[in-house]
Structures are given as C-alpha cells and as structure tokens.
C-alpha positions as CSV (number, residue, x, y, z in Angstrom):
1,M,-73.0,24.2,178.3
2,N,-74.1,20.8,177.5
3,Q,-77.2,19.4,179.5
4,A,-75.0,17.8,182.1
5,E,-73.2,20.9,182.6
6,R,-76.5,22.7,183.0
7,R,-78.0,20.2,185.4
8,K,-74.8,20.6,187.7
9,F,-74.8,24.3,187.5
10,L,-78.4,24.6,188.5
11,I,-78.1,22.3,191.4
12,Q,-75.2,24.0,193.0
13,E,-76.8,27.4,192.6
14,L,-79.8,25.9,194.3
15,L,-77.7,24.2,197.1
16,D,-75.9,27.4,197.6
17,E,-79.0,29.3,198.0
18,Q,-79.8,27.6,201.2
19,P,-77.0,27.6,204.1
20,R,-78.0,24.2,205.4
21,Y,-77.1,22.5,201.8
22,R,-73.9,24.4,201.3
23,G,-71.3,21.9,200.9
24,A,-73.6,19.2,200.0
25,E,-71.9,16.9,197.1
26,I,-73.7,16.4,193.9
27,P,-74.0,12.8,192.8
28,Q,-72.5,11.4,189.9
29,D,-75.3,9.4,188.6
30,K,-77.4,11.1,186.0
31,M,-80.6,10.0,187.4
32,E,-79.8,10.8,190.8
33,Q,-78.8,14.6,189.5
34,K,-82.2,14.8,187.9
35,R,-84.1,13.6,191.1
36,L,-82.0,16.0,193.2
37,L,-82.7,19.0,190.8
38,R,-86.4,18.4,190.7
39,S,-86.5,18.0,194.5
40,L,-84.6,21.3,194.9
41,F,-87.1,23.0,192.4
42,N,-90.1,21.5,194.5
43,I,-89.0,22.7,197.8
44,R,-87.8,26.2,196.9
45,R,-90.0,29.1,198.1
46,P,-91.3,31.6,195.7
47,K,-88.5,34.4,195.4
48,Q,-86.5,35.9,192.7
49,I,-83.2,34.6,191.6
50,G,-80.6,35.9,189.2
51,N,-80.9,36.1,185.2
52,D,-77.9,33.7,185.0
53,F,-79.6,31.0,186.5
54,L,-82.8,31.7,184.7
55,S,-81.0,31.6,181.4
56,V,-79.6,28.2,182.2
57,Q,-82.7,26.7,183.7
58,D,-84.7,28.0,180.8
59,K,-82.5,26.1,178.3
60,Y,-82.3,23.0,180.5
61,L,-85.9,22.7,180.9
62,Q,-86.7,23.1,177.2
63,E,-84.1,20.7,176.2
64,E,-85.7,18.2,178.8
65,T,-89.0,18.5,177.5
66,A,-88.0,18.3,173.7
67,A,-86.1,15.1,174.8
68,K,-89.5,13.7,176.0
69,G,-90.9,14.6,172.7
70,I,-93.5,17.3,172.3
71,A,-97.1,16.3,171.1
72,D,-98.7,19.0,168.9
73,L,-102.5,19.5,168.9
74,T,-102.0,19.7,165.0
75,D,-101.0,16.2,165.1
76,L,-104.2,14.8,167.0
77,S,-107.3,13.5,165.3
78,P,-110.6,14.7,167.2
79,V,-113.1,11.8,168.3
80,Q,-115.8,14.8,168.0
81,E,-116.1,17.9,166.5
82,G,-113.8,20.2,168.5
83,I,-113.3,17.4,171.1
84,Y,-110.0,15.4,171.6
85,L,-108.8,12.5,173.7
86,W,-105.1,12.1,174.2
87,R,-103.1,10.1,176.8
88,G,-99.8,11.4,177.5
89,D,-97.7,13.8,179.6
90,I,-99.5,17.1,179.7
91,T,-96.2,19.1,180.1
92,A,-95.1,17.8,176.6
93,L,-98.3,18.9,175.0
94,R,-98.5,22.0,172.6
95,C,-101.7,23.7,172.7
96,D,-102.8,27.3,173.9
97,A,-103.6,26.3,177.4
98,I,-103.2,23.4,179.9
99,V,-105.3,22.8,183.0
100,N,-103.4,22.4,186.3
101,A,-105.4,20.4,189.2
102,A,-103.8,22.9,191.8
103,N,-104.2,23.0,195.6
104,A,-105.6,26.0,197.6
105,G,-102.4,27.6,198.1
106,L,-101.9,27.7,194.4
107,T,-98.2,27.8,194.3
108,G,-97.6,24.3,193.5
109,C,-96.7,21.2,195.4
110,Y,-93.7,21.3,197.7
111,A,-93.3,17.4,198.1
112,P,-90.0,16.5,196.5
113,C,-90.6,14.6,193.5
114,H,-94.2,14.1,194.4
115,G,-96.3,12.2,191.4
116,C,-99.0,14.7,191.0
117,I,-99.7,16.9,188.0
118,D,-99.3,20.0,190.1
119,N,-95.5,19.0,190.9
120,C,-95.0,18.2,187.4
121,I,-96.2,21.4,185.8
122,H,-94.3,23.4,188.1
123,T,-91.2,21.4,187.7
124,Y,-91.2,21.6,183.9
125,A,-92.4,25.3,183.7
126,G,-89.5,26.6,186.1
127,I,-89.4,28.7,189.1
128,Q,-90.9,31.6,187.5
129,L,-94.4,29.9,187.5
130,R,-94.5,29.7,191.3
131,L,-93.6,33.1,191.6
132,E,-96.2,34.5,189.4
133,C,-98.7,32.2,191.3
134,A,-97.4,33.6,194.5
135,E,-97.9,37.2,193.2
136,I,-101.4,36.4,192.3
137,M,-102.1,34.9,195.8
138,Q,-100.5,37.9,197.6
139,K,-102.7,40.2,195.8
140,Q,-106.1,38.1,196.3
141,G,-105.1,38.0,200.0
142,H,-106.7,34.3,200.6
143,E,-106.4,31.0,199.6
144,E,-108.1,30.1,196.1
145,E,-111.7,29.0,196.4
146,T,-112.8,25.4,195.1
147,G,-114.3,25.7,191.6
148,K,-112.3,29.0,190.6
149,A,-109.6,29.3,188.4
150,K,-106.6,31.6,187.7
151,I,-104.3,31.9,184.3
152,T,-100.7,32.4,184.2
153,S,-97.7,32.3,181.6
154,A,-96.6,28.7,181.0
155,Y,-93.0,29.6,180.8
156,N,-90.9,26.6,179.5
157,L,-93.7,24.4,178.6
158,P,-94.8,24.0,175.0
159,C,-98.2,25.7,175.7
160,Q,-98.9,29.5,176.1
161,Y,-100.9,29.4,179.4
162,V,-101.4,27.4,182.4
163,I,-104.9,27.7,184.0
164,H,-104.9,26.8,187.7
165,T,-108.0,25.3,189.2
166,V,-108.9,23.9,192.7
167,G,-111.1,21.0,192.6
168,P,-113.1,19.4,195.4
169,I,-111.5,16.9,197.8
170,I,-113.6,13.9,198.6
171,S,-113.3,12.3,202.1
172,G,-116.5,10.4,202.2
173,S,-119.7,9.9,200.0
174,L,-119.9,12.1,196.9
175,T,-122.3,14.7,197.3
176,D,-124.2,17.0,194.9
177,T,-122.2,19.9,196.1
178,D,-119.0,17.9,195.0
179,K,-120.2,17.6,191.5
180,E,-121.3,20.9,191.1
181,L,-117.9,22.3,192.4
182,L,-116.2,20.0,189.9
183,A,-118.4,21.3,187.0
184,S,-117.5,24.9,188.4
185,C,-113.9,23.9,187.8
186,Y,-114.4,23.1,184.1
187,R,-116.7,26.1,183.4
188,S,-114.3,28.7,185.2
189,C,-111.5,27.5,183.3
190,L,-113.5,27.5,179.8
191,E,-114.7,31.2,180.6
192,L,-111.1,32.2,181.6
193,A,-109.7,30.7,178.6
194,G,-112.3,32.6,176.4
195,Q,-111.5,35.7,178.0
196,N,-108.0,35.6,177.1
197,G,-108.3,34.4,173.6
198,V,-107.5,30.6,174.2
199,K,-108.5,28.6,171.1
200,S,-107.4,25.3,172.5
201,I,-107.3,24.1,176.1
202,A,-106.1,20.6,177.6
203,F,-108.0,19.4,180.7
204,C,-106.3,17.1,183.2
205,C,-108.6,14.7,185.3
206,I,-109.3,17.2,187.7
207,S,-109.9,16.1,191.4
208,T,-109.5,12.3,190.5
209,G,-106.1,11.2,192.1
210,E,-104.8,12.7,195.2
211,F,-108.4,14.4,195.8
212,H,-110.3,11.1,195.5
213,F,-113.2,11.9,193.2
214,P,-114.5,8.9,191.5
215,N,-112.9,8.4,188.0
216,D,-116.2,7.7,186.3
217,K,-118.0,10.3,187.9
218,A,-115.5,13.1,187.1
219,A,-115.2,12.1,183.6
220,E,-119.0,12.6,183.0
221,I,-119.1,15.5,184.6
222,A,-116.1,16.9,182.7
223,V,-117.8,15.9,179.3
224,Q,-121.1,17.2,179.8
225,T,-119.8,20.7,181.2
226,V,-117.6,21.2,178.2
227,K,-120.3,20.1,175.9
228,D,-122.7,22.4,177.8
229,Y,-120.4,25.2,177.6
230,K,-119.9,24.9,173.8
231,E,-123.6,24.6,173.1
232,Q,-124.6,27.6,175.2
233,T,-121.8,29.9,174.1
234,G,-121.1,28.8,170.6
235,S,-117.5,28.6,171.4
236,N,-115.2,27.2,168.9
237,M,-112.6,26.5,171.3
238,E,-110.9,23.1,170.8
239,V,-110.9,20.6,174.0
240,I,-108.5,18.1,174.8
241,F,-109.2,15.7,177.3
242,N,-105.6,14.4,178.7
243,V,-105.5,11.3,180.5
244,F,-102.7,9.3,181.9
245,K,-104.0,6.1,183.3
246,D,-105.5,3.2,181.4
247,V,-108.7,3.5,183.6
248,D,-109.3,7.1,182.4
249,Y,-108.6,6.4,178.9
250,E,-111.0,3.6,178.8
251,I,-113.7,5.8,180.6
252,Y,-113.3,8.7,178.1
253,R,-113.3,6.3,175.2
254,G,-116.8,5.1,176.4
255,L,-118.2,8.7,176.9
256,L,-116.8,10.1,173.7
257,G,-117.5,7.0,171.5
258,A,-113.8,7.0,170.5
259,D,-112.5,4.1,168.6
C-alpha cells in the first residue's frame, strides 16, 4: 500500500466500526481525507482493534511524521548546560520523552481536529496511546490530579515515552496555589522521567493555551523548577523547552539568555 491507499483503508475501517457512519463516502481531496481520518481518530473511544488495522495505521503515521521532518536532539545546540530551546512540532522531536499537557481524563482530546497539543500527540501516536491511558485511569479509579504525571509508551512518535501531566486551569486572577500546581507538574514529570531512566525530556508550555496560564509566568516557573531540580538532584537529564508560538520563543530566549 502507498500512503493514499493506507489512508483510505484506515478511514473505511473506522467508518465501518460505527453503524451511524457506515455507507459514508470518502472525499476525493487528499487534505479532506486527512482531516476526516484525524477526526475519526479523535472521536474514537478507547477499545481494541485488529492487528491488520494497527499494522497499516503504524506505517501510515510513521510515514506522515517522517514527511514532516524529524528533529533529533543530537542536532540541537544547548543554550545552557543540559538545557535546550527549540521551536517546532513536538510530535516530530526525537528524544527520550515528551510531555503532554493533558486533561483530567487523561485519555486525550475528543474534539475533532482540535488544535491543542493533547489532540496532536494522540493523533500521531496512534489509537494505542488512548487505550493505554484508559487502562491507567481504570486502574486508578479517579481523574488525574492537577500537578501529577503518568508515563506511557509513545507508539508511533519518534520519542520513546509520553509523560502526561494536568496543569492548573486559570479562570480568574493567578494565585500562589496555581503557581505551585504548575511547578508540581514540572517536578512530577522530571521525577517520573528519572525513575524510568529517561535521559532527555521535552516540555511543552504546560497550562498556557487552553488553560489560560499567563505565558511569561508559566515560563518563569518552568525554567526555575527545572534548574532547581537539576541542582538539588545532580541530574544530568537533558531538558528541551519546546515552544510553538513566537511569544513563547521570545520569553524563553530572554529567560535562558539564548542568542
């Protein structure tokens, strides 16, 4: 199969899986097909599926990520000892672990083609990620607490692990509790990474975007918490601050003294 054939196969399988979509026509336009496939991935509840589907899905997603261009940590230059600043798509970054800004349900974003990082990570990892997250949550028996973290495999992403953390949601004035909860997210991720032998970790801008934490304050907390952790533990873990927006890039450049 080529990519077009894989895409149509996956769409058809996901349509056939749900009675209300059976008989639906697959659009001819490539971009419309991609959007439909992502939407079907996004709305699918966590459940098992056949190995034939997974084999095609894995090949398709790996080819899609390769086409985007994979950024390898070894090709990046540190801005400080053991600390990197990188602007780009975190799902195309090859390092040991990437951090996902998750919601309390921890099984991903179910809104079709939503622009959040949670949606993007689950889309390009494949449906296995949602299933693993659901199994973790079923065993836990309650929603994930703000400031905590869980680790999973990364499946079709270039990294080895995804570390999921739930940041504070800001609905009014920023409080000291909000700040401490965000710092706890970073500490929890670093501690969990260390326990699992992770040598490099990429942080997204936790709680900024959809959770409305002020970008500048979030960055200050992120940088300080990472530096404190490295100093207190003597950890040699390499840390990448991954940004996507220009505003975050400039904030981190100032905080890290990057050229």
